[in-house]
C-alpha positions in Angstrom: 214.4 42.6 -26.6 215.4 39.1 -25.8 217.1 37.0 -28.1 217.6 33.3 -28.5 219.6 31.4 -31.1 220.5 27.8 -31.8 223.9 26.6 -30.8 225.5 27.2 -34.3 223.8 30.7 -34.6 221.9 30.1 -37.8 218.4 30.5 -36.2 217.5 33.6 -34.2 214.5 34.4 -32.6 213.7 37.9 -31.1 210.9 38.8 -28.8 210.1 42.1 -27.4 208.9 41.4 -23.8 210.3 39.3 -21.1 208.0 36.3 -20.5 205.6 36.1 -17.4 206.4 32.5 -16.9 208.2 29.4 -18.2 206.9 25.9 -18.7 208.8 22.4 -18.4 206.7 19.6 -19.6 207.5 15.9 -19.2 205.8 14.8 -22.6 207.9 12.3 -24.5 209.5 15.1 -26.8 209.8 17.9 -24.2 211.5 15.9 -21.6 214.0 14.5 -24.2 215.0 18.1 -25.5 215.1 19.7 -22.1 213.2 22.8 -23.2 211.8 25.6 -21.1 209.0 27.0 -23.0 208.0 30.7 -23.2 204.7 31.4 -25.0 204.2 34.3 -27.8 202.0 34.9 -30.4 203.5 34.5 -33.9 203.1 38.3 -34.8 205.1 39.2 -31.7 208.3 37.2 -33.1 211.0 37.9 -35.3 212.4 34.7 -36.5 215.9 35.0 -38.8 216.8 31.6 -40.6 218.5 30.9 -43.8 216.5 29.0 -46.2 216.1 25.4 -45.5 217.8 25.8 -42.2 214.6 25.2 -39.9 213.5 21.7 -39.9 210.0 20.6 -38.8 209.2 17.4 -36.8 205.4 16.5 -36.0 204.8 14.7 -32.8 201.2 13.5 -32.9 198.5 15.7 -34.6 199.1 19.0 -32.9 202.5 20.6 -32.9 205.4 20.9 -35.2 209.0 21.0 -33.3 211.2 23.1 -35.2 215.0 22.5 -34.9 218.1 23.6 -36.8 219.4 21.2 -39.4 222.9 22.3 -38.8 223.4 21.9 -35.0 220.2 19.9 -34.2 218.8 22.5 -31.2 215.1 22.6 -30.9 214.2 26.3 -31.2 210.4 26.4 -31.1 207.2 24.5 -31.4 204.1 25.9 -33.3 200.6 24.4 -34.2 200.1 22.4 -36.9 196.6 24.0 -37.5 196.9 27.7 -36.0 193.9 28.7 -34.1 192.5 32.1 -34.9 194.9 35.3 -34.6 196.7 34.3 -31.7 199.0 31.5 -33.3 200.5 30.6 -29.9 204.2 29.3 -30.3 206.5 27.9 -27.6 210.0 29.4 -27.8 212.8 27.2 -26.1 214.1 30.0 -23.6 217.0 27.7 -22.8 218.6 29.2 -26.0 218.5 32.5 -24.6 221.6 34.5 -25.3 221.4 36.3 -21.8 220.0 33.6 -19.1 220.3 36.2 -16.5 217.4 38.1 -18.4 215.2 35.2 -17.0 216.4 35.6 -13.2 213.5 35.0 -10.5 210.9 34.3 -13.2 208.2 31.6 -12.5 208.8 28.1 -13.7 205.8 25.9 -14.1 206.3 22.0 -14.3 203.6 20.5 -16.6 202.4 17.0 -16.5 202.1 16.5 -20.3 202.5 12.7 -20.5 199.5 11.8 -18.7 197.2 14.3 -17.1 197.9 17.7 -18.7 198.0 19.4 -15.3 200.4 21.8 -13.6 202.5 20.0 -11.0 204.2 22.9 -9.4 205.2 26.3 -9.9 208.5 27.8 -8.5 211.1 30.5 -9.6 214.4 29.7 -11.1 216.3 30.9 -8.2 214.8 28.2 -5.6 217.1 25.4 -5.2 216.7 22.1 -7.3 215.8 24.2 -10.4 
C-alpha cells in the first residue's frame, strides 16, 4: 500500500500497487506545480479528505486539478467528463510518504505544452533526475 498526503496531512490518497511509471509534463500547470503523475482508476484509490478541504481548479475543458484548501498542495487530477469505467486519474507522487518506494521507477518526460509526445524516459536513479 502506497500513501500520499498533502503537506498539512488533511488529504490522503492510498493506492494498492506501485505505479509502473511516472510522468513529468511540461504543460502550463504541471510545470508550475512540479508534479510527477502516476495513473490509476478511481475505483483503485482511497481518498480521505474532510468536507470542503479538496478544492478543484479547471484548466481548459478536460481536467480538474484538486488541491488542499489549507496548504495548497496539488494532490491529483481527474477528468471533467469521466470516460467509461476506467475514470483514469493522476496522483501526484511527489507527495508520497515514502519516496524510497519509487526507487528505480521509470519517469517519462511528456511534452504537454505543444506536441503531446513523450520526449524521453529514464529511471529516477539516473543523473539529472
